[in-house]
C-alpha positions in Angstrom: 1.1 9.4 -10.1 -2.1 11.0 -11.6 -5.7 11.1 -9.4 -7.1 8.7 -11.8 -4.8 5.9 -11.6 -4.6 6.4 -7.7 -8.7 5.6 -8.1 -8.2 2.5 -10.4 -5.8 0.8 -8.3 -3.2 1.0 -10.9 -0.5 2.3 -8.6 2.8 1.6 -8.4 3.7 2.0 -4.3 7.1 3.4 -3.2 8.6 1.5 -0.4 5.9 -0.9 0.3 6.3 -2.8 3.2 8.0 -6.7 1.9 5.5 -7.9 4.5 2.4 -6.8 2.3 0.5 -6.6 5.7 1.1 -2.8 6.1 -2.2 -0.6 5.9 -0.3 2.2 4.3 -2.0 5.8 3.8 -2.3 4.7 -0.3 -4.7 1.9 0.9 -6.5 3.5 3.6 -7.6 6.1 0.3 -7.7 3.1 -1.8 -10.5 1.7 0.8 -12.7 4.8 0.6 -12.5 5.1 -3.0 -13.8 1.6 -3.5 -16.4 2.3 -0.9 -17.6 5.8 -2.2 -16.4 6.2 -5.5 -12.9 7.9 -7.3 -14.5 11.5 -7.1 -14.2 11.3 -3.2 -10.2 11.3 -3.6 -10.3 15.0 -5.4 -11.5 16.5 -2.3 -8.9 14.6 0.2 -7.4 17.7 2.4 -5.1 15.8 4.6 -4.3 12.0 6.2 -3.3 11.3 9.8 -2.1 8.6 11.8 -0.9 8.2 15.4 1.4 6.0 17.1 2.8 4.7 14.3 4.9 1.2 14.3 5.9 1.8 11.8 2.2 2.4 10.3 -0.5 3.7 12.3 -3.4 1.1 13.0 -6.1 4.1 11.8 -5.7 6.1 9.3 -7.8 9.8 9.5 -9.1 11.0 6.0 -10.4 14.6 5.9 -12.2 15.4 2.9 -13.8 18.7 1.6 -17.4 18.6 2.4 -18.7 22.3 1.1 -22.2 20.8 2.4 -21.0 20.2 6.5 -21.9 23.2 8.7 -17.5 22.9 9.3 -16.9 22.8 6.0 -14.7 19.1 6.1 -15.7 15.4 6.7 -13.2 13.1 8.5 -13.2 9.6 7.2 -11.4 6.9 9.8 -10.0 3.4 8.2 -8.5 0.6 10.0 -8.0 -2.9 8.4 -8.9 -2.2 5.6 -12.6 -0.9 6.3 -14.0 2.5 7.0 -14.6 2.6 11.2 -16.8 5.8 11.6 -17.3 9.3 9.6 -17.9 13.0 11.4 -18.8 16.2 10.1 -17.0 18.6 12.8 -18.6 22.0 13.4 -15.6 23.8 14.2 -14.9 26.3 11.0 -12.4 24.5 8.3 -8.7 25.3 9.1 -7.1 22.3 7.4 -4.4 23.6 4.0 -6.1 23.3 0.5 -6.6 20.2 -1.2 -4.7 17.3 -2.2 -2.4 17.2 -5.6 -2.4 13.6 -6.2 -0.7 14.4 -9.7 2.7 15.1 -7.4 2.1 12.7 -4.6 4.7 9.9 -5.2 5.9 8.8 -1.8 3.6 6.2 0.8 4.1 6.8 4.5 6.6 3.5 4.4 8.4 5.1 2.1 8.4 7.9 4.8 9.4 6.1 7.4 12.7 4.8 5.8 13.5 8.6 4.8 13.0 9.6 8.4 14.3 6.5 9.8 18.1 6.9 7.7 17.9 10.4 9.0 17.3 9.4 12.2 20.2 6.7 11.9 22.7 9.4 10.2 22.6 11.6 13.4 22.3 8.5 16.6 18.2 9.6 17.4 16.6 6.5 18.4 12.6 6.3 18.0 10.1 4.0 19.0 6.9 5.6 17.1 6.0 8.1 14.4 2.9 10.5 14.3 2.1 11.1 10.1 0.7 14.1 8.6 0.5 14.3 4.9 -0.9 17.8 3.7 -1.0 19.6 0.7 2.5 22.1 -0.3 2.3 25.7 0.1 -0.3 27.5 -2.5 -1.2 24.2 -4.0 2.6 22.5 -4.3 3.6 19.1 -3.9 2.3 17.2 -0.9 4.3 17.2 2.3 4.7 14.2 4.8 5.0 16.1 8.4 6.6 13.1 10.9 6.8 13.1 14.9 9.5 11.1 16.1 9.0 10.1 19.5 11.0 7.4 22.0 8.7 5.9 24.4 10.7 6.3 27.7 12.6 9.9 26.7 9.8 11.3 24.7 10.0 13.7 21.8 12.8 12.5 19.2 12.3 15.3 16.6 10.6 15.7 13.4 11.0 15.6 9.9 9.5 17.1 6.5 9.4 15.3 3.5 8.2 15.9 0.1 5.6 13.7 -1.1 6.9 14.4 -4.8 10.7 13.7 -4.6 11.3 12.5 -1.0 13.3 14.8 -0.2 14.3 16.2 3.5 12.8 19.7 3.4 13.4 20.5 7.1 14.9 18.6 9.9 15.1 18.7 13.5 15.9 15.9 15.3 17.6 14.8 18.7 20.9 12.9 18.9 20.9 10.6 22.2 23.5 12.4 24.0 25.0 9.9 26.1 25.5 7.2 23.1 28.1 8.4 20.5 27.5 7.1 17.1 28.6 3.4 15.8 32.5 4.0 15.8 32.7 7.2 17.3 34.9 8.2 20.4 36.1 11.3 22.2 38.0 13.6 20.3 35.9 12.8 16.8 38.6 10.0 16.9 36.8 7.2 14.6 37.7 3.8 15.4 35.9 0.6 14.6 34.9 -1.7 17.5 36.1 -5.6 17.7 33.4 -7.7 16.3 31.1 -9.6 19.6 31.5 -13.2 18.9 28.2 -14.1 17.7 26.8 -10.9 17.5 23.5 -9.9 15.0 25.5 -7.5 13.0 22.7 -7.5 10.3 20.0 -5.9 12.1 19.8 -3.1 14.4 20.2 -3.7 18.4 18.1 -2.5 20.9 18.2 1.3 21.8 19.6 2.1 18.6 17.2 3.3 15.3 15.4 0.9 13.7 17.4 0.3 9.9 13.9 -0.3 7.9 10.8 -1.9 7.6 12.0 -5.4 7.8 14.1 -4.6 10.7 11.6 -3.1 13.0 9.5 -6.7 12.5 13.1 -8.7 13.6 13.2 -6.5 16.5 9.6 -7.2 17.3 9.8 -10.8 16.6 12.8 -10.9 19.5 11.0 -9.2 21.7 8.1 -11.6 21.8 10.7 -14.4 21.6 12.4 -12.9 24.6 9.1 -12.4 26.7 8.0 -16.0 25.7 11.3 -17.5 27.4 10.6 -14.9 30.7 7.4 -16.5 31.2 8.7 -20.1 30.9 11.4 -19.3 33.7 8.5 -18.1 35.9 6.4 -21.2 35.6 9.8 -23.2 36.2 10.2 -21.1 39.3 7.4 -20.3 40.4 4.7 -23.2 39.5 2.9 -25.3 41.6 3.5 -29.0 41.7 1.1 -30.9 39.5 -1.2 -33.6 41.2 -0.6 -37.1 39.8 -3.5 -38.7 37.8 -5.6 -41.0 40.7 -4.8 -45.0 40.1 -6.9 -46.8 38.6 -6.3 -50.0 40.5 
């Protein structure tokens, strides 16, 4: 997609969440472009978001700022608004400016690619750190994703071309104690008997998310379980209610 297309909000998002509520990298770029003018988009150096589940709550956009002491300006976007701006004094160490003519993959599309790769090697993860930078020598932008499982720590990393969605580099850590579905000792494959009433359309706890809708399905189930636990707690430990006074 061309830079002027990004500025005029006529994007065709790749892999946009079906729920339409995720704040992806593209939506963060739209926010600063609308607030500060389309020219600012030609000075984007990088985008960064941490602790995505699957998308981060805050996107930090680094801009080329020749007049600033450190040569850059950082803008943070959350919930469709700019929440902070600063000009770091440290010397600029970032890569070159982004080539938006080769930016075809949004952050939720990058999540889908990473999740599919993690599923193939049985690598569970709960959080994603995103970093989008320009490619080497002005080449296509590259997504750098760091995957983390809350209980066990780092789960691996991937580099994904933001132009073709191809995985440039991959270093994932399979869970050693949990073999991939259908795999048993001796690399012999068998089909496990179906469990009565089992949900085969969605991933289970401890498995990688299959896609963004699958993530929200799991999240909803978690809240449902927590609600039942709270109800059970009050059922077992709640105090007796005092009857209302007799008006007679």
